[in-house]
C-alpha positions as CSV (number, residue, x, y, z in Angstrom):
1,M,5.5,15.7,13.5
2,E,9.3,14.9,13.1
3,K,10.8,13.5,16.2
4,K,14.3,13.9,17.6
5,R,16.3,11.5,19.7
6,V,17.6,12.7,23.2
7,R,20.4,11.3,25.2
8,L,20.2,11.3,29.0
9,T,23.2,11.0,31.4
10,V,21.5,9.7,34.6
11,A,22.9,9.5,38.1
12,Y,20.9,7.8,40.9
13,D,21.2,6.3,44.3
14,G,19.7,2.8,43.6
15,T,18.9,2.0,47.2
16,A,15.1,2.3,46.9
17,Y,14.9,1.0,43.5
18,H,14.3,-2.5,42.0
19,G,17.0,-2.0,39.4
20,W,17.0,-0.1,36.2
21,Q,14.6,-2.1,34.1
22,A,10.8,-1.6,34.3
23,Q,9.0,-4.4,36.1
24,D,5.7,-5.2,37.7
25,N,6.8,-5.8,41.2
26,G,8.3,-2.4,42.1
27,I,9.5,0.9,41.0
28,T,12.7,1.2,39.0
29,I,14.9,3.9,37.4
30,E,13.5,3.2,34.1
31,S,9.9,3.4,35.2
32,E,10.5,6.7,37.0
33,L,12.1,8.3,34.0
34,N,9.2,7.1,31.7
35,R,6.8,8.6,34.2
36,A,8.4,12.0,34.6
37,L,9.2,12.4,30.8
38,T,5.6,11.5,29.8
39,G,4.2,13.9,32.2
40,L,6.7,16.6,31.1
41,L,6.5,16.2,27.4
42,G,2.7,15.3,27.1
43,E,3.3,12.1,25.1
44,T,4.2,8.5,26.0
45,V,7.8,8.0,26.5
46,Q,9.8,4.9,27.0
47,V,13.5,5.3,27.4
48,I,16.3,2.9,26.2
49,G,18.9,2.3,28.9
50,A,22.6,1.5,28.2
51,S,23.1,-0.6,31.3
52,R,20.5,-2.5,33.3
53,T,21.8,-2.1,36.7
54,D,20.5,-4.5,39.4
55,A,18.4,-3.6,42.6
56,G,20.4,-1.6,45.0
57,V,23.3,-0.6,42.5
58,H,24.1,3.1,42.0
59,A,25.2,5.1,39.0
60,L,27.2,8.3,38.4
61,G,26.4,8.3,34.7
62,N,24.2,5.7,33.2
63,I,22.8,6.4,29.7
64,A,19.4,6.5,28.2
65,V,17.8,7.7,24.9
66,F,14.3,8.4,23.9
67,D,12.4,9.8,21.1
68,T,10.1,12.9,21.3
69,A,8.1,15.3,19.0
70,A,8.1,17.9,21.8
71,R,9.6,21.3,20.8
72,M,11.5,21.9,24.1
73,P,15.2,22.0,23.2
74,A,17.0,18.8,24.2
75,E,19.5,20.7,26.4
76,K,16.7,22.1,28.4
77,I,15.0,18.8,29.2
78,S,17.6,18.0,32.1
79,Y,16.5,21.0,34.0
80,A,12.7,20.5,33.6
81,L,12.9,16.6,34.2
82,N,14.9,17.1,37.4
83,Q,11.9,19.1,38.9
84,R,9.7,15.9,38.3
85,L,12.1,13.3,39.5
86,P,12.7,12.1,43.0
87,E,15.8,13.5,44.7
88,D,17.7,10.2,44.3
89,I,17.6,10.4,40.5
90,R,19.2,13.3,38.7
91,I,19.7,14.0,35.0
92,Q,23.3,15.3,34.6
93,R,23.0,16.2,31.0
94,S,20.4,16.0,28.0
95,E,21.4,16.4,24.5
96,E,20.2,15.7,20.9
97,V,21.9,12.8,19.0
98,D,21.5,11.2,15.6
99,G,18.1,9.5,15.3
100,D,19.6,6.0,14.9
101,W,22.0,6.3,17.8
102,H,21.5,3.5,20.2
103,P,23.6,3.1,23.5
104,R,23.9,-0.7,23.2
105,R,24.9,-0.7,19.6
106,V,28.1,1.5,19.7
107,E,31.5,0.6,20.9
108,S,31.8,1.5,24.6
109,R,33.7,0.9,27.7
110,K,32.0,0.8,31.2
111,T,33.7,1.4,34.5
112,Y,32.3,0.0,37.8
113,E,33.6,0.5,41.3
114,Y,32.9,-1.8,44.1
115,R,33.7,-0.4,47.4
116,I,34.4,-2.3,50.7
117,Y,34.4,-0.8,54.2
118,R,37.0,-2.5,56.6
119,G,36.8,-2.2,60.4
120,A,36.0,-3.6,63.6
121,F,32.6,-2.4,63.2
122,S,30.3,-1.1,60.2
123,M,29.9,2.7,59.6
124,P,26.1,3.6,59.5
125,T,26.7,6.4,57.0
126,R,28.3,4.1,54.5
127,R,26.0,1.1,54.8
128,L,24.1,1.8,51.7
129,Y,27.3,2.3,49.5
130,T,29.8,-0.1,50.7
131,Y,30.2,-3.7,51.7
132,F,31.3,-4.0,55.2
133,T,33.8,-6.7,56.3
134,Y,35.7,-7.0,59.6
135,H,38.3,-9.5,58.1
136,Q,41.8,-8.3,57.5
137,L,42.4,-8.3,53.7
138,D,45.6,-8.9,51.8
139,V,45.3,-6.3,49.2
140,E,48.3,-7.1,47.4
141,A,47.2,-10.7,47.0
142,M,43.9,-9.3,45.6
143,R,45.7,-7.2,43.1
144,Q,47.9,-10.2,42.0
145,A,44.6,-12.2,41.4
146,A,42.8,-9.4,39.6
147,G,45.8,-9.5,37.1
148,Y,44.6,-12.8,35.9
149,L,41.3,-11.4,34.9
150,V,42.6,-8.6,32.6
151,G,42.4,-9.3,28.9
152,E,39.8,-11.4,26.9
153,H,38.6,-14.3,28.6
154,D,35.6,-16.5,28.8
155,F,34.0,-15.3,31.9
156,K,31.3,-18.1,32.2
157,S,32.5,-18.8,35.9
158,F,31.7,-15.2,36.7
159,C,28.3,-15.1,35.2
160,Q,25.0,-15.8,37.2
161,T,23.5,-19.1,36.4
162,G,20.7,-18.9,34.0
163,A,21.8,-15.8,32.2
164,Q,20.6,-15.7,28.4
165,V,23.6,-14.5,26.4
166,E,25.1,-15.6,23.2
167,S,28.6,-15.6,24.4
168,T,30.2,-15.4,27.7
169,V,33.4,-14.0,26.4
170,R,34.2,-10.6,27.5
171,R,37.4,-8.2,27.5
172,I,38.6,-6.5,30.7
173,Y,40.9,-3.4,30.0
174,S,42.0,-2.8,33.6
175,I,41.3,-3.7,37.3
176,E,42.7,-1.6,40.0
177,L,42.5,-1.7,43.8
178,Y,43.2,1.4,45.7
179,E,42.8,2.3,49.5
180,Q,41.2,5.4,51.0
181,G,41.3,5.1,54.7
182,P,39.2,2.3,55.9
183,E,37.6,1.9,52.4
184,L,39.0,-0.4,49.6
185,A,37.9,0.3,46.1
186,L,37.8,-2.3,43.2
187,R,37.6,-0.3,40.0
188,I,37.1,-2.4,36.8
189,C,36.9,-1.2,33.2
190,G,35.6,-3.5,30.4
191,G,33.9,-3.5,27.0
192,G,30.9,-5.3,28.5
193,F,29.9,-7.3,31.5
194,L,27.8,-10.4,32.2
195,Y,25.0,-10.5,34.6
196,N,26.5,-10.2,38.1
197,M,29.9,-10.4,36.8
198,V,31.5,-7.6,38.6
199,R,29.9,-8.6,42.0
200,I,31.0,-12.1,41.5
201,I,34.6,-10.9,40.8
202,A,34.4,-8.7,43.9
203,G,33.2,-11.8,45.9
204,T,36.0,-14.0,44.5
205,L,38.7,-11.4,45.3
206,L,37.4,-11.0,48.8
207,E,38.1,-14.6,49.3
208,V,41.6,-14.2,48.0
209,G,42.0,-11.3,50.5
210,R,40.9,-13.5,53.3
211,G,43.3,-16.2,52.4
212,K,40.7,-18.6,51.2
213,R,42.1,-18.7,47.7
214,R,45.6,-18.1,46.1
215,P,45.9,-15.4,43.4
216,E,47.0,-18.0,40.8
217,D,43.7,-19.9,41.4
218,M,42.1,-17.5,39.1
219,E,43.5,-19.3,36.1
220,A,41.6,-22.5,37.3
221,V,38.5,-20.5,37.9
222,L,38.5,-19.1,34.5
223,A,39.3,-22.5,32.8
224,A,36.4,-24.2,34.7
225,C,33.7,-22.1,32.9
226,D,31.4,-23.1,35.8
227,R,29.7,-20.6,38.2
228,R,30.5,-22.8,41.0
229,A,34.1,-22.4,40.6
230,A,34.0,-18.8,41.6
231,G,33.3,-17.0,44.8
232,P,30.0,-15.6,46.1
233,T,28.0,-12.7,44.6
234,A,29.1,-9.7,46.6
235,P,26.0,-7.5,47.9
236,A,24.7,-5.0,45.4
237,Q,25.0,-1.8,47.7
238,G,28.9,-1.7,47.1
239,L,28.5,-1.3,43.4
240,T,28.4,2.0,41.3
241,L,28.5,2.4,37.7
242,V,31.0,5.4,37.7
243,K,31.7,6.0,33.9
244,Y,30.7,5.3,30.5
245,E,33.0,5.9,27.5
246,F,31.6,5.9,23.8
247,L,34.8,5.5,21.9
248,E,33.5,6.5,18.5
249,E,32.7,10.0,19.9
250,G,35.4,10.4,22.6
251,I,32.5,10.9,25.0
252,V,33.0,10.2,28.7
253,T,30.1,10.4,31.1
254,E,30.7,10.2,34.8
255,G,28.2,12.2,36.5
256,K,29.1,15.6,35.1
257,K,28.8,17.5,31.9
258,V,31.5,16.9,29.2
C-alpha cells in the first residue's frame, strides 16, 4: 500500500522528559510520539524530528515527520493523536507533505527564547520556565555584547565540548533582549545551532549583565574557538523553541496553525 508523509507541529512542556530524542534511560518527546502514533495507526511509526531539544527544554512549534499507510486524512491525525498523548505534549497541526520532504534537509530558520526571572526571590509558578537570578543585570551591556554575535561566525567557543559536527560555523540573524516586568527574554534567530549553543550564549551574556565581562570581550571569545573562553551553560528550563521557518515554503510554525 502506498504511504504518505505527514508533518506534525509539536508543542510541549519539556520538564518531565529526557529531551526529544528516544533513549533507553527515560521517556522522551520522540518516544511518546512513536508510542501514540503506533497505537493510533496500527503500524510501527518512528518520527523524524527537526530539532533535538535537550532535557527540560520546551517548544511551541517543533517539527516532526513520519510515513504511514493509514487511510486517515493527514489533517485529522492531530485531533486523534492528541487524545493519546499526555497533556504536556500537544500537536498543533498535522498535514501531508511531499514524500521526500525532510525537516533537516531544507533551508530553515529557528528562533529560541531564553527567559530570565529577576527579583529578590524566585517565583514558584515560573520556576519551570525561567532561570532565576537575584543579581542586577545591565541589560544595555547585554544588548551590546549580543551585537557581536550577529552574523556568520565560528561558534566553537559556544559549543559543548565533545559535540560531533562537521563545522562549527553558524549564522545568527538576530538577537534581541526585551523586558516584560521582572522577566528578561533573550530571543535569538539563526539558521542552525550547535549543541547547547543558545544556553552558552545566555550564560555568557548573563556574565556581561553582572559586570563580569565587557561587551567587547565577545570578539575575543569568538576568536578563541575554545569552550573554556565562554561563560557557563545556562539551565535548560529557561529555554523554549518558539518558531520554525521553512524558507522555501514561507511556512512559519510557532504553536498555532498557519
